[in-house]
C-alpha positions in Angstrom: -52.8 -6.1 0.8 -52.3 -7.0 -2.9 -48.9 -8.3 -4.1 -46.4 -5.9 -5.5 -46.5 -5.6 -9.3 -43.9 -7.9 -10.9 -41.9 -5.6 -13.1 -39.0 -6.7 -15.3 -36.3 -5.8 -12.8 -38.0 -7.6 -10.0 -38.6 -10.7 -12.1 -35.0 -10.9 -13.2 -33.7 -10.4 -9.6 -36.0 -13.0 -8.1 -35.2 -15.4 -11.0 -31.5 -15.2 -10.5 -31.8 -15.5 -6.8 -33.9 -18.6 -7.0 -31.6 -20.1 -9.5 -28.7 -19.6 -7.1 -30.6 -21.3 -4.3 -30.7 -24.6 -6.1 -27.2 -25.7 -5.3 -26.6 -24.7 -1.7 -27.1 -28.0 0.1 -27.6 -27.5 3.8 -28.6 -23.9 3.4 -31.2 -24.4 0.7 -34.1 -23.2 2.9 -32.2 -20.1 3.9 -31.3 -19.5 0.2 -34.9 -19.7 -0.9 -36.0 -17.5 1.9 -33.4 -14.9 0.9 -34.5 -15.0 -2.7 -38.2 -14.6 -1.8 -37.7 -11.8 0.7 -37.9 -8.8 -1.6 -35.3 -10.0 -4.1 -32.4 -8.7 -2.0 -29.3 -7.7 -3.9 -27.5 -9.8 -1.3 -29.4 -13.0 -2.2 -27.0 -16.0 -2.8 -25.3 -16.4 -6.1 -23.3 -19.3 -7.5 -19.5 -18.9 -7.8 -17.4 -19.5 -10.8 -17.0 -23.2 -9.9 -18.1 -25.5 -7.1 -16.9 -24.2 -3.8 -15.1 -26.1 -1.1 -16.3 -23.6 1.5 -19.5 -21.7 1.9 -18.4 -19.5 4.8 -15.2 -17.6 5.8 -14.0 -16.8 9.3 -10.8 -14.6 9.5 -8.7 -14.2 12.7 -6.5 -11.1 12.4 -3.8 -10.8 15.0 -3.1 -7.1 14.9 0.5 -5.8 15.2 2.5 -8.7 13.9 2.4 -12.2 15.4 5.9 -13.7 15.5 6.1 -16.8 13.3 9.5 -17.6 15.0 7.9 -17.9 18.5 4.8 -19.8 17.5 4.7 -22.1 14.5 8.0 -21.9 12.5 10.7 -23.5 14.7 14.3 -22.7 13.7 17.0 -24.6 15.6 19.7 -22.2 14.1 18.0 -19.3 15.8 18.4 -21.1 19.1 22.0 -22.1 18.4 23.1 -18.6 17.3 21.4 -16.5 20.0 23.2 -13.2 20.6 25.6 -13.8 17.7 26.0 -11.4 14.9 24.7 -12.7 11.5 24.8 -10.3 8.6 25.5 -7.5 11.0 22.5 -8.1 13.3 22.3 -9.9 16.6 20.1 -13.0 16.5 17.3 -13.4 19.1 16.4 -17.0 20.1 12.8 -17.8 21.0 12.3 -17.9 24.8 9.4 -20.4 24.2 9.7 -24.2 24.2 8.6 -26.1 21.1 7.4 -29.7 21.0 5.9 -32.0 18.3 2.1 -32.1 18.3 -0.5 -34.4 16.6 0.1 -37.3 14.2 1.9 -34.8 11.9 4.5 -34.1 14.6 4.3 -30.4 13.9 6.5 -28.3 16.2 4.4 -25.7 18.0 5.5 -23.5 20.9 3.9 -23.5 24.3 2.3 -20.2 23.5 -0.4 -22.1 21.7 -1.1 -25.2 23.7 -4.8 -25.5 22.7 -4.3 -24.8 19.0 -1.2 -27.0 19.0 -3.4 -29.9 20.0 -5.3 -29.5 16.7 -2.4 -29.2 14.3 -3.7 -32.1 12.2 -6.7 -29.9 11.3 -4.4 -27.0 10.3 -2.6 -26.1 7.1 0.4 -23.8 7.8 1.8 -21.4 5.1 5.3 -20.6 6.2 6.4 -18.4 3.4 3.8 -15.6 3.1 5.3 -12.3 2.2 3.9 -8.8 1.5 4.9 -5.5 0.1 5.2 -3.3 3.2 6.7 -3.5 6.7 4.6 -0.6 8.0 1.5 -1.4 10.1 -1.0 0.7 8.1 0.2 -0.3 4.6 0.7 -3.9 5.5 -2.7 -4.2 7.2 -4.3 -2.6 4.2 -2.5 -5.0 1.9 -3.5 -8.1 3.8 -7.2 -7.0 3.7 -7.5 -5.3 0.3 -4.4 -6.4 -1.8 -3.3 -2.8 -2.0 -0.6 -1.2 0.3 -1.0 2.3 -1.3 -4.7 3.3 -1.7 -7.8 1.8 0.0 -9.6 -0.7 -2.1 -12.5 -3.1 -1.4 -11.7 -5.6 1.3 -11.6 -9.4 1.0 -14.9 -9.8 2.8 -16.6 -7.3 0.6 -15.3 -9.0 -2.6 -16.7 -12.3 -1.3 -20.0 -10.7 -0.5 -20.1 -9.2 -4.0 -19.2 -12.5 -5.6 -21.5 -14.8 -3.6 -24.1 -12.8 -1.7 -25.3 -14.2 1.6 -27.3 -17.1 2.8 -29.5 -15.0 5.2 -30.5 -11.5 4.1 -31.8 -10.7 7.5 -28.2 -10.5 8.7 -25.3 -8.7 7.1 -23.3 -10.8 4.6 -20.0 -9.6 6.2 -19.7 -9.0 10.0 -16.7 -7.6 11.7 -16.2 -8.3 15.5 -13.8 -5.7 16.7 -13.7 -4.3 20.3 -11.0 -1.8 19.2 -10.2 -0.4 15.8 -7.2 -1.9 14.0 -4.8 0.1 11.9 -6.7 2.0 9.1 -10.0 1.6 10.9 -13.0 0.9 8.7 -10.9 0.9 5.6 -9.9 -2.7 6.2 -13.6 -3.9 5.9 -14.8 -1.2 3.5 -16.5 -1.9 0.2 -15.0 1.2 -1.3 -16.3 1.4 -4.9 -18.3 -1.8 -4.6 -22.0 -1.3 -3.8 -22.3 -0.2 -0.2 -24.2 -3.2 1.1 -21.1 -5.3 0.7 -19.3 -3.3 3.4 -18.5 -5.1 6.6 -20.8 -4.3 9.5 -18.7 -3.7 12.6 -20.1 -5.1 15.8 -18.4 -3.8 19.0 -18.5 -6.8 21.5 -20.2 -6.0 24.8 -23.6 -6.0 26.5 -25.2 -4.0 23.7 -23.3 -5.0 20.5 -25.9 -3.5 18.1 -27.6 -0.5 19.7 -31.1 0.4 18.8 -32.1 -2.8 17.0 -35.0 -3.4 19.3 -38.1 -1.8 17.8 -40.2 0.4 20.0 -43.2 -0.9 18.0 -44.7 -3.8 20.0 -47.3 -4.9 17.5 -45.7 -7.3 15.0 -48.5 -6.9 12.4 -48.1 -3.1 12.6 -44.3 -3.4 12.3 -44.6 -5.7 9.3 -47.1 -3.3 7.7 -44.8 -0.3 8.2 -41.9 -2.3 6.6 -44.0 -3.3 3.6 -45.2 0.3 3.0 -41.7 1.6 3.3 -40.4 -1.1 0.9 -43.1 -0.2 -1.7 -42.3 3.5 -1.4 -38.6 2.9 -1.8 -39.1 0.5 -4.7 -41.3 2.9 -6.5 -38.7 5.6 -6.0 -35.9 3.4 -7.3 -37.8 2.3 -10.3 -37.7 5.8 -11.7 -33.9 5.9 -11.0 -32.8 2.5 -12.2 -29.0 2.1 -12.0 -28.5 4.4 -9.0 -26.1 2.2 -7.0 -26.0 4.6 -4.0 -29.8 4.6 -3.7 -29.9 0.8 -4.1 -27.2 0.4 -1.5 -29.1 2.6 1.0 -32.3 0.6 0.4 -30.5 -2.7 0.9 -29.1 -1.3 4.1 -32.6 -0.5 5.4 -33.7 -4.0 4.5 -30.7 -5.5 6.4 -31.4 -3.2 9.4 -35.0 -4.4 9.5 -33.8 -8.0 9.4 -31.3 -7.3 12.2 -34.2 -6.1 14.4 -35.7 -9.5 14.1 -32.7 -11.8 14.3 -29.7 -10.1 15.8 -30.9 -10.1 19.5 -31.2 -13.9 19.3 -27.9 -14.4 17.3 -25.9 -12.5 19.9 -27.5 -14.0 23.0 -24.9 -16.3 24.4 -27.2 -17.3 27.3 -28.8 -19.7 24.9 -25.6 -21.8 24.8 -25.1 -24.8 27.0 -22.7 -24.8 29.9 -20.4 -27.4 28.3 -20.2 -25.2 25.2 -19.4 -22.0 27.2 -16.8 -23.9 29.1 -15.2 -25.2 25.9 -14.6 -21.6 24.7 -13.9 -20.2 28.2 -16.8 -17.8 27.5 -19.5 -16.4 29.8 -22.8 -14.5 29.0 -21.6 -12.1 31.6 -18.5 -11.2 29.7 -19.8 -10.6 26.1 -16.8 -8.4 25.2 -14.2 -11.2 25.6 -12.5 -12.8 22.7 -14.0 -16.1 23.7 -17.5 -14.7 23.4 -16.5 -13.3 20.0 -15.5 -16.7 18.8 -18.7 -18.3 20.0 -20.6 -15.5 18.4 -18.8 -16.2 15.1 -20.1 -19.7 15.2 -23.6 -18.6 15.9 -23.5 -16.1 12.9 -22.1 -18.8 10.6 -24.9 -21.1 11.6 -27.4 -18.4 10.7 -26.1 -18.0 7.2 -23.6 -15.1 7.5 -21.1 -15.4 4.7 -18.0 -13.8 6.2 -17.0 -13.1 9.8 -13.7 -11.4 10.7 -12.5 -11.1 14.3 -9.9 -8.7 15.6 -8.4 -9.7 19.0 -6.8 -6.3 19.7 -6.6 -2.8 18.2 -3.8 -0.6 17.0 -2.3 -0.2 20.5 -1.0 -2.8 23.0 -1.0 -5.5 20.4 1.5 -8.1 19.0 4.0 -5.4 18.0 6.7 -6.6 20.4 9.6 -4.3 19.7 10.8 -4.2 23.3 9.9 -7.6 24.7 8.8 -10.7 22.9 7.4 -11.8 26.3 4.4 -9.6 25.4 3.2 -12.5 23.3 2.4 -14.5 26.4 -0.8 -12.6 27.5 -1.9 -12.0 23.9 -1.6 -15.7 23.0 -3.5 -16.7 26.2 -6.3 -14.5 25.1 -6.9 -16.2 21.8 -5.5 -19.8 22.1 -8.4 -21.6 23.8 -11.2 -19.7 21.9 -9.7 -20.4 18.5 -9.2 -24.1 19.3 -12.7 -24.2 20.7 -14.2 -22.7 17.5 -12.4 -25.4 15.4 -13.6 -28.2 17.7 -17.2 -26.8 17.9 -17.5 -26.3 14.1 -16.2 -29.9 13.5 -18.6 -31.4 16.0 -21.5 -29.7 14.3 -20.5 -30.7 10.8 -19.7 -27.1 9.8 -15.9 -27.2 9.6 -15.9 -28.8 6.1 -17.9 -25.9 4.7 -16.3 -23.2 6.7 -12.8 -21.9 5.9 -10.9 -20.4 8.8 -8.0 -18.1 8.1 -5.5 -16.9 10.7 -3.1 -14.1 9.8 -1.3 -10.9 10.8 0.0 -8.0 8.8 3.5 -9.4 8.9 5.8 -11.5 11.2 8.7 -10.5 13.4 12.4 -10.3 12.7 14.9 -13.1 13.6 17.2 -10.5 15.2 17.0 -8.1 18.1 15.2 -4.8 17.7 14.8 -1.9 20.2 16.1 -4.1 23.1 17.8 -7.5 23.3 14.4 -9.0 24.0 12.4 -7.3 21.2 11.7 -8.2 17.5 11.0 -5.8 14.7 8.5 -5.8 11.8 9.1 -8.5 9.2 7.2 -8.7 5.9 9.7 -10.8 4.0 8.5 -14.1 5.4 5.8 -15.0 8.0 3.3 -17.7 8.8 -0.5 -17.7 8.2 -2.8 -20.7 8.5 -5.9 -22.2 6.9 -8.3 -24.6 8.6 -11.3 -26.6 7.2 -13.1 -25.4 4.1 -11.5 -28.0 1.8 -7.9 -27.5 3.0 -5.3 -30.2 3.8 -4.9 -30.5 7.6 -1.6 -31.4 9.0 0.3 -29.8 6.2 3.2 -27.3 6.4 3.5 -25.6 3.0 6.6 -23.6 2.1 9.9 -23.6 3.9 11.6 -20.5 5.3 15.4 -20.2 5.4 17.5 -21.3 8.5 16.6 -18.2 10.4 13.0 -17.7 9.2 14.2 -14.5 7.4 13.1 -15.3 3.8 11.3 -18.0 1.8 13.6 -20.9 0.8 10.9 -23.0 -0.9 7.5 -22.2 -2.3 7.0 -18.5 -1.6 3.4 -17.3 -1.2 2.8 -13.6 -1.8 -0.3 -11.9 -0.2 -1.9 -11.9 -3.7 -1.4 -15.7 -3.9 -2.9 -16.0 -0.4 -6.0 -14.0 -1.5 -6.3 -16.0 -4.8 -6.3 -19.2 -2.8 -8.9 -18.1 -0.3 -11.2 -17.0 -3.2 -10.7 -20.3 -5.0 -11.7 -22.2 -1.9 -14.9 -20.1 -1.8 -15.6 -21.0 -5.5 -14.4 -17.8 -7.0 -11.8 -17.3 -9.8 -9.7 -14.3 -8.7 -9.1 -13.3 -12.4 -12.8 -13.2 -13.1 -14.1 -11.6 -9.9 -13.8 -8.0 -11.3 -15.7 -4.7 -11.0 -15.4 -1.9 -13.5 -14.7 1.5 -11.9 -13.3 4.7 -13.2 -12.6 3.2 -16.6 -10.8 0.0 -15.6 -11.6 -3.4 -14.2 -10.4 -3.9 -10.6 -9.9 -7.2 -8.7 -8.7 -8.2 -5.3 -5.4 -9.5 -6.7 -4.9 -6.6 -9.2 -2.9 -8.3 -12.1 -1.1 -10.8 -9.9 -1.8 -14.0 -7.8 -1.5 -17.7 -8.2 -3.7 -20.2 -6.4 -1.7 -22.4 -4.0 -3.4 -25.7 -5.1 -1.2 -28.1 -3.0 -3.1 -26.9 0.2 -6.4 -28.2 -1.2 -7.6 -31.5 0.3 
C-alpha cells in the first residue's frame, strides 16, 4: 500500500507533534509514536513553560470529606464540644489525632496509612468555594463554574498538552457509580469532543466490546488503514469541522483501545507483593484498591489525566446524621491511596505525577441534623497535593480556631485550579478557548497560583 499523500494540513500536524516530542524525557518514545500514528489531534504538545508534572491523578471523595475529622485538628473544637458558639452547638471530633512523620503533622486515625506518608503530602487547609450545594460545588471543583457546565479540569489539560499515548484516552475517569452532575464533571463541553473524559466502570469488563471479532491482525490493520483514508478524505473537504474531527479522533482512540486496553486493565499481570500493597485482587476488579492500581498502570502507559471517584451521589461522605459514617469510607480509600503514592515513588514516577485529593466541600464544626452529624461547609476545607513538584510535609494556610473560615492564606477553588495547571506547565491566563464570541478559561477571570507549595 502506498503512503498517504502528505497534504499541508497533515504536514503541519505531524510537524507540530514531532516538535512537541523533543522535550518529554522518559516518554520520548511514546511521544514520537503518538506523533507518527496518523498525526492525532491528541499528540503531545509543549506547555507554556517547563512542567513540574507530566501526569495528573485526582481523587475525588464525593459528598464532603470532613477536614475537621481527618487532617485539620482543632483543640478548641474538642474543648467546646456541645457548647453554643455563635448560636450553634459545637461537635468535637470522635477520632483521635497523633503527630505523624518528621513534620509532626496531626492526622486522625481515620487515615492510618496515608498518615504514615505525610512527609510526601502538601495540605491546603483554607480552600473555599462558591456553593454549599452538592451539585453546584461538585461542578465548581471540576469546571470552575457553579452555575453552568463548562469544560472540566481534565479536559482543559488534555486540550493544553495532548497525551503521551494516543492509543489510550488522554483523560480517563474511573467511577463505579456516578457522582453528582454525572458526566458533566468530566465533560469537554465546547472544547473538541476528544478531550472529554472516558468513563471506565470498574469491574470484570470495564470496557465492553474492545476485543475485535477479527482474528487476523493484518486484515484488521488493513481495515483500519482503509477507514482512516476514507475519513481523512472526507475531512479534507470539510476542513474546520470540529465535530467531524472529534468523531474521527474518537474512532482512532477506540481502535487503539482494542489493542492496548485489555492489557492495561489486566491486574493479573501484577506481582503478589504489589497486589498486597494495595489490598487489591484480580478477582475484585471493581474495588477502589483495583482502581488505584489501574491508575498507576494507565499513567505508566502515557495517559495524561486519571480521575478516581470512590463513591457516587448516594451513601457517600455526606454525614449529616452521623460522622461515624466516615469510618467505613476512609477504610475503603486509605490503604489504596497510600499504596499508590508508595508505588509511584518506588518506580520513579511520583516526581512527574501530580496527585490531587479533594471533595466538593468540607463539613461544619457544629452539629447538623443530629448531635453526631455535620453539615455542608464550603467556607473552609482541606485538599492535598502530592508529588509533581510540590513541597511534601507542608501545611499551607491556617483555618480559624474552629476550622470555620480561613485565618491565613485563603485559597479559592480558582487558585487551586491555577496552581494545578501551573504544576502541569500551563498558564491559567493563557489556556483559553474562544467560544460564542468570548475567550473562556478554567479560572474565568480569577485565580492566583499558590507558589509556596512548589518544591
